[in-house]
Backbone bond lengths (Angstrom), bond angles and torsions (degrees), N, CA, C in turn:
res aa  C-N    CA-C-N  psi(-1)  N-CA   C-N-CA  omega(-1)  CA-C   N-CA-C  phi
1 M - - - 1.461 - - 1.526 109.17 -
2 E 1.292 117.13 145.41 1.455 122.75 -179.78 1.523 110.11 -112.02
3 T 1.315 116.66 54.71 1.459 122.04 -175.46 1.522 111.77 -60.88
4 V 1.330 117.36 -47.58 1.459 120.34 -178.59 1.520 110.41 -61.36
5 L 1.315 116.92 -44.89 1.463 121.27 178.90 1.527 110.75 -59.67
6 N 1.325 116.68 -43.55 1.466 120.81 179.73 1.528 112.01 -67.07
7 L 1.328 117.43 -40.49 1.468 120.43 177.23 1.530 110.65 -63.54
8 R 1.318 116.27 -43.32 1.461 120.57 179.69 1.528 110.65 -63.17
9 K 1.323 116.64 -41.24 1.467 120.70 178.87 1.536 109.94 -62.21
10 E 1.320 117.06 -46.09 1.464 120.62 179.47 1.533 110.80 -65.10
11 F 1.327 117.00 -40.84 1.462 122.01 177.97 1.531 110.12 -58.81
12 N 1.309 117.03 -44.31 1.465 121.31 178.75 1.529 112.06 -65.79
13 Q 1.325 116.53 -37.84 1.470 119.68 177.17 1.527 110.54 -64.81
14 E 1.333 116.82 -42.07 1.460 120.41 178.89 1.524 110.68 -66.69
15 Y 1.318 117.09 -34.19 1.464 121.95 175.58 1.525 110.02 -60.66
16 E 1.323 117.06 -50.39 1.467 120.71 -177.72 1.527 111.30 -61.01
17 T 1.319 116.82 -41.37 1.466 120.46 179.44 1.521 110.86 -67.50
18 T 1.319 116.74 -45.91 1.468 120.58 -178.99 1.519 111.10 -64.99
19 K 1.309 117.12 -35.64 1.468 121.70 178.56 1.533 109.88 -56.64
20 K 1.331 117.40 -41.34 1.467 121.01 178.02 1.528 110.88 -62.44
21 F 1.334 116.77 -38.64 1.463 120.75 -180.00 1.530 110.95 -67.12
22 L 1.311 117.28 -39.39 1.461 119.84 -178.57 1.528 111.99 -76.46
23 E 1.327 117.18 -23.47 1.466 120.25 176.46 1.524 112.01 -65.60
24 V 1.329 117.71 -29.43 1.473 120.23 -178.86 1.530 112.30 -99.71
25 Y 1.331 117.27 6.02 1.467 121.05 179.02 1.534 109.21 -59.49
26 S 1.318 116.22 142.87 1.465 121.73 -179.78 1.527 110.71 -116.42
27 D 1.333 116.81 118.71 1.466 121.13 176.88 1.527 112.19 -58.49
28 E 1.306 116.13 -25.06 1.467 120.38 -178.76 1.524 112.30 -65.33
29 Q 1.325 116.87 -16.62 1.466 120.48 -176.77 1.531 112.95 -109.33
30 N 1.331 118.19 15.73 1.465 121.25 -176.43 1.527 113.53 -49.97
31 E 1.302 117.71 -39.87 1.466 122.29 -173.59 1.534 112.96 -91.32
32 Y 1.326 116.65 -4.07 1.467 119.38 -177.49 1.517 111.37 -66.10
33 R 1.317 115.34 139.14 1.461 122.20 168.60 1.527 107.18 -149.98
34 P 1.324 116.89 138.47 1.460 120.16 -174.52 1.524 114.00 -74.28
35 H 1.319 117.00 -14.69 1.466 121.47 -177.22 1.517 107.48 -154.30
36 E 1.304 117.22 152.59 1.476 120.14 -178.49 1.525 113.08 -60.78
37 K 1.322 118.05 -24.19 1.468 121.21 178.61 1.529 112.54 -89.81
38 S 1.313 116.69 -5.18 1.469 121.85 -179.56 1.525 110.64 -84.67
39 M 1.331 115.30 153.53 1.463 120.54 173.01 1.521 108.99 -68.56
40 K 1.324 116.11 151.53 1.461 119.57 171.47 1.528 108.09 -70.87
41 M 1.332 116.39 155.67 1.459 120.36 -172.99 1.530 112.67 -58.36
42 M 1.323 118.91 -44.33 1.469 119.13 -179.31 1.528 110.59 -66.21
43 A 1.305 118.03 -38.96 1.471 120.06 177.93 1.529 110.52 -62.73
44 L 1.321 116.95 -41.25 1.462 120.97 178.27 1.530 110.93 -65.05
45 A 1.315 117.14 -46.22 1.462 120.85 -179.47 1.533 110.69 -65.00
46 T 1.331 116.79 -37.62 1.467 120.71 177.41 1.520 110.33 -64.61
47 H 1.314 116.38 -44.26 1.468 120.40 178.28 1.527 110.23 -59.74
48 L 1.320 116.85 -43.75 1.465 121.13 177.57 1.532 110.27 -58.75
49 A 1.319 117.33 -45.75 1.471 120.86 179.56 1.528 110.82 -62.71
50 E 1.328 117.22 -41.49 1.465 121.85 -178.46 1.525 112.78 -62.99
51 I 1.309 116.59 -32.35 1.465 119.79 -177.88 1.529 110.69 -59.57
52 F 1.313 117.35 -26.76 1.463 119.57 178.67 1.526 112.07 -66.54
53 G 1.314 117.86 -14.89 1.454 121.68 173.96 1.514 113.77 -91.28
54 W 1.312 117.33 -9.61 1.464 120.68 -177.09 1.528 113.98 -60.97
55 P 1.336 120.08 -44.89 1.478 117.12 179.98 1.529 112.64 -55.44
56 D 1.325 117.64 -39.78 1.464 119.77 176.26 1.526 110.37 -62.67
57 Y 1.324 116.78 -47.85 1.468 120.93 -179.20 1.532 110.90 -61.46
58 M 1.315 116.25 -43.13 1.468 120.61 -177.81 1.524 112.19 -66.09
59 M 1.313 116.15 -34.45 1.465 119.03 -178.71 1.526 113.05 -82.00
60 T 1.322 117.07 -16.32 1.473 119.62 -177.82 1.524 113.11 -108.90
61 T 1.340 116.92 2.39 1.460 121.49 177.43 1.524 109.01 -135.41
62 E 1.319 116.05 171.59 1.464 120.85 175.78 1.517 112.44 -105.98
63 K 1.346 116.81 -16.54 1.458 119.19 178.93 1.512 111.07 -164.67
64 L 1.312 113.90 164.92 1.450 123.16 170.32 1.522 105.37 -120.40
65 D 1.312 116.54 121.19 1.466 121.20 -178.70 1.525 108.46 -114.88
66 F 1.323 115.73 106.45 1.455 120.66 -179.41 1.527 111.58 -61.20
67 A 1.335 117.36 -38.91 1.467 121.33 -178.93 1.528 111.68 -64.26
68 A 1.312 117.06 -31.56 1.466 121.35 -179.71 1.535 111.97 -82.70
69 G 1.324 116.60 -3.95 1.457 120.09 -179.73 1.515 113.77 81.33
70 D 1.343 116.81 20.38 1.468 120.11 179.68 1.522 112.20 -61.26
71 Y 1.330 116.54 -29.69 1.466 119.85 -179.93 1.523 109.54 -109.31
72 Q 1.302 115.19 124.17 1.459 122.46 173.05 1.523 106.91 -122.02
73 P 1.329 117.78 115.20 1.459 118.86 -177.40 1.530 111.98 -61.56
74 T 1.305 115.17 149.16 1.455 122.62 176.42 1.525 108.13 -91.64
75 Y 1.319 116.37 136.80 1.462 121.24 177.55 1.520 108.43 -114.57
76 L 1.319 114.75 118.53 1.463 121.36 -179.23 1.528 109.14 -118.33
77 N 1.320 116.33 158.22 1.459 120.45 -177.75 1.518 114.67 -122.22
78 T 1.338 116.83 -18.59 1.462 118.61 -174.79 1.526 111.41 -132.94
79 K 1.306 113.87 160.31 1.466 121.00 175.46 1.523 110.56 -59.49
80 V 1.325 116.92 -39.29 1.465 120.82 179.89 1.532 110.12 -62.15
81 E 1.328 117.62 -45.92 1.470 121.09 177.23 1.525 110.71 -60.85
82 L 1.329 115.96 -41.39 1.462 121.73 179.61 1.530 110.70 -60.72
83 Q 1.311 116.69 -47.29 1.459 120.73 -179.74 1.529 111.68 -66.43
84 E 1.319 117.42 -36.45 1.464 120.82 177.52 1.529 110.82 -65.24
85 K 1.333 117.21 -43.54 1.469 121.60 178.64 1.529 109.56 -62.47
86 F 1.300 116.63 -45.02 1.459 122.90 178.74 1.528 111.05 -56.47
87 E 1.332 116.46 -50.25 1.463 120.99 -178.96 1.530 111.30 -64.74
88 E 1.317 117.20 -41.78 1.463 121.76 179.94 1.530 111.28 -61.11
89 D 1.325 116.22 -48.07 1.462 119.46 -178.55 1.525 111.78 -69.74
90 Y 1.321 117.12 -37.53 1.457 120.80 176.62 1.530 110.42 -59.37
91 K 1.326 116.63 -47.35 1.467 120.60 -177.26 1.528 111.64 -63.97
92 K 1.337 117.59 -38.56 1.472 120.17 176.96 1.522 110.68 -59.32
93 S 1.326 115.92 -49.24 1.464 119.30 -177.95 1.519 111.83 -70.37
94 L 1.324 117.67 -34.69 1.458 119.94 177.94 1.527 110.16 -61.42
95 T 1.311 117.24 -43.28 1.469 120.99 176.25 1.528 110.37 -60.19
96 T 1.316 116.52 -41.81 1.466 120.82 177.74 1.523 110.41 -60.61
97 F 1.332 116.93 -47.32 1.470 120.44 178.23 1.530 111.40 -59.18
98 E 1.315 116.99 -41.16 1.461 120.66 -177.36 1.526 112.35 -66.01
99 N 1.325 117.37 -24.64 1.463 121.60 -179.54 1.526 113.47 -102.49
100 M 1.312 117.56 0.81 1.456 123.00 -175.41 1.525 111.69 -80.72
101 K 1.322 114.89 144.63 1.466 122.27 174.04 1.521 108.54 -114.13
102 E 1.312 116.16 157.40 1.467 121.00 -178.85 1.535 112.09 -51.78
103 E 1.325 117.13 -43.85 1.464 120.10 -176.51 1.530 112.47 -67.04
104 D 1.327 117.86 -19.57 1.465 120.81 177.58 1.525 111.72 -64.77
105 L 1.318 116.76 -23.73 1.464 121.43 -178.01 1.528 113.02 -77.33
106 E 1.313 117.32 -6.51 1.462 121.32 -176.76 1.524 113.31 -85.06
107 G 1.337 118.20 -18.58 1.458 120.75 -179.35 1.522 111.46 -63.15
108 R 1.321 116.20 170.81 1.466 121.83 -178.72 1.525 109.83 -102.07
109 W 1.323 115.31 152.46 1.456 122.41 174.58 1.517 107.87 -148.94
110 S 1.325 116.80 135.89 1.467 119.84 -179.90 1.519 111.27 -133.11
111 M 1.313 113.45 160.67 1.456 123.14 174.94 1.522 105.23 -116.60
112 N 1.336 115.95 122.94 1.456 120.49 -173.30 1.521 111.96 -127.27
113 M 1.321 113.82 160.08 1.461 122.90 166.12 1.520 103.58 -124.75
114 G 1.318 115.50 85.09 1.463 120.59 -173.25 1.524 109.17 67.53
115 E 1.319 115.91 -126.76 1.469 120.84 179.95 1.530 112.68 -78.57
116 H 1.326 116.81 -16.22 1.472 120.66 179.60 1.526 109.74 -78.82
117 V 1.321 115.97 121.03 1.469 121.67 178.87 1.528 107.96 -88.65
118 I 1.317 115.23 115.77 1.461 121.20 179.17 1.525 110.13 -79.18
119 A 1.337 115.86 -42.99 1.465 121.46 179.67 1.522 108.59 -151.68
120 D 1.314 115.53 143.49 1.464 121.87 178.59 1.524 107.58 -132.52
121 F 1.322 116.17 119.50 1.455 122.56 -174.64 1.517 110.43 -129.92
122 N 1.353 116.43 158.27 1.460 116.51 159.09 1.523 105.22 -79.32
123 K 1.314 118.18 168.71 1.475 120.67 -173.80 1.535 111.36 -62.40
124 Y 1.320 117.17 -35.65 1.463 119.71 176.38 1.529 110.09 -60.74
125 E 1.332 116.49 -49.35 1.471 120.61 -179.09 1.525 111.09 -61.80
126 A 1.317 117.07 -37.06 1.461 120.99 179.66 1.527 110.07 -63.39
127 I 1.321 116.87 -44.67 1.466 119.89 179.35 1.524 110.78 -67.12
128 R 1.313 117.37 -39.44 1.473 120.14 176.10 1.532 109.50 -60.06
129 H 1.327 116.75 -41.06 1.464 121.09 177.85 1.535 109.81 -59.63
130 A 1.325 117.02 -43.73 1.462 120.95 178.40 1.529 110.92 -60.75
131 L 1.317 117.00 -44.83 1.469 120.08 178.72 1.527 110.95 -62.07
132 N 1.325 117.09 -39.28 1.465 120.36 176.13 1.530 111.13 -63.53
133 Q 1.326 116.85 -38.81 1.456 121.01 179.08 1.527 111.40 -65.10
134 I 1.313 117.37 -36.28 1.462 120.85 176.51 1.530 109.50 -58.90
135 T 1.317 116.13 -50.11 1.464 120.68 -179.38 1.527 110.93 -60.88
136 H 1.316 116.11 -45.85 1.465 121.94 -178.31 1.531 111.39 -59.82
137 H 1.323 117.19 -52.45 1.460 119.98 -175.25 1.526 112.48 -73.87
138 R 1.313 117.55 -28.32 1.467 119.44 174.89 1.530 109.34 -67.25
139 A 1.326 117.29 -38.52 1.470 120.61 176.88 1.530 110.14 -64.08
140 Q 1.322 117.18 -40.44 1.469 120.06 175.73 1.529 110.20 -58.96
141 L 1.329 115.79 -46.29 1.462 120.07 179.94 1.524 110.58 -60.81
142 G 1.323 116.59 -37.05 1.461 120.60 176.60 1.520 112.23 -61.30
143 V 1.325 117.63 -37.55 1.467 121.03 176.90 1.536 109.51 -66.18
144 Y 1.323 117.10 -43.78 1.467 120.43 176.77 1.531 109.85 -57.81
145 Y 1.334 116.18 -43.88 1.463 120.04 179.00 1.526 110.29 -60.17
146 R 1.314 116.51 -48.29 1.461 120.98 -177.92 1.534 110.14 -57.98
147 L 1.319 116.56 -42.95 1.469 120.86 -178.81 1.533 112.53 -68.90
148 N 1.329 117.13 -15.59 1.462 121.79 -179.91 1.517 112.84 -114.54
149 D 1.326 116.31 16.50 1.466 122.22 178.77 1.524 113.08 56.33
150 I 1.333 116.50 33.77 1.458 121.78 172.52 1.530 105.78 -94.68
151 P 1.320 118.95 124.47 1.470 120.11 -178.51 1.535 111.90 -55.61
152 V 1.315 116.05 127.97 1.462 122.11 -178.69 1.530 108.83 -88.48
153 P 1.335 117.06 118.75 1.462 119.19 177.64 1.532 111.17 -65.45
154 G 1.314 116.32 156.03 1.457 119.86 173.84 1.520 109.69 -69.63
155 S 1.328 115.74 145.30 1.472 120.11 178.14 1.520 110.66 -102.74
156 Y 1.308 116.43 -58.56 1.462 121.22 -177.74 1.518 110.25 -122.76
157 G 1.302 114.94 22.05 1.449 124.65 -177.70 1.509 106.68 164.15
158 P 1.331 118.22 -173.58 1.461 119.65 -178.25 1.522 111.51 -69.25
159 S 1.335 115.77 156.56 1.468 120.75 173.45 1.515 107.79 -107.40
160 A 1.310 117.00 175.33 1.460 120.77 176.77 1.525 111.36 -66.68
161 D 1.333 117.02 -17.67 1.454 121.70 -177.96 1.519 113.90 -99.91
162 V 1.308 116.52 -32.71 1.457 120.64 -172.90 1.529 108.89 -130.25
163 E 1.320 115.98 112.37 1.465 119.44 -178.82 1.503 112.61 -76.34
164 N 1.330 117.00 -34.68 1.458 121.03 -178.25 1.518 108.92 -86.76
165 F 1.296 116.58 108.83 1.456 119.73 -177.35 1.492 109.48 -106.01
């Protein structure tokens, strides 16, 4: 089985699609959120960019413990900072993928809040979860764009705004 190769290929495809979304990001909408319970647009876009670093983090650790302060959110202010963070995290994980072996995917990784286990995965499942999160949060960002008349790039084909995908 070529699991690592397939994960890397999918990761690269998600990178290319997300890159198009971040290219049209507007600093003017950083504080926008469609509902009081929704993330602000810059926080959402930053979270999306950060997820590209998750495969590296997942392969080099055994867990993320929110109670221990393992996760500290990144705060960005500009599109340029957002794109730099995205590229930095992508490159870290890409290097990890390039050095990964099939057996590396068998280890365990969990997400905890102290002793409470939020999620427990093998490393393959953890990376799949990260890839799913990329798709999920990019779709959210697309809704924010639509609500602000920002052209939504095509993800897996053309969008109503952009025919050339």
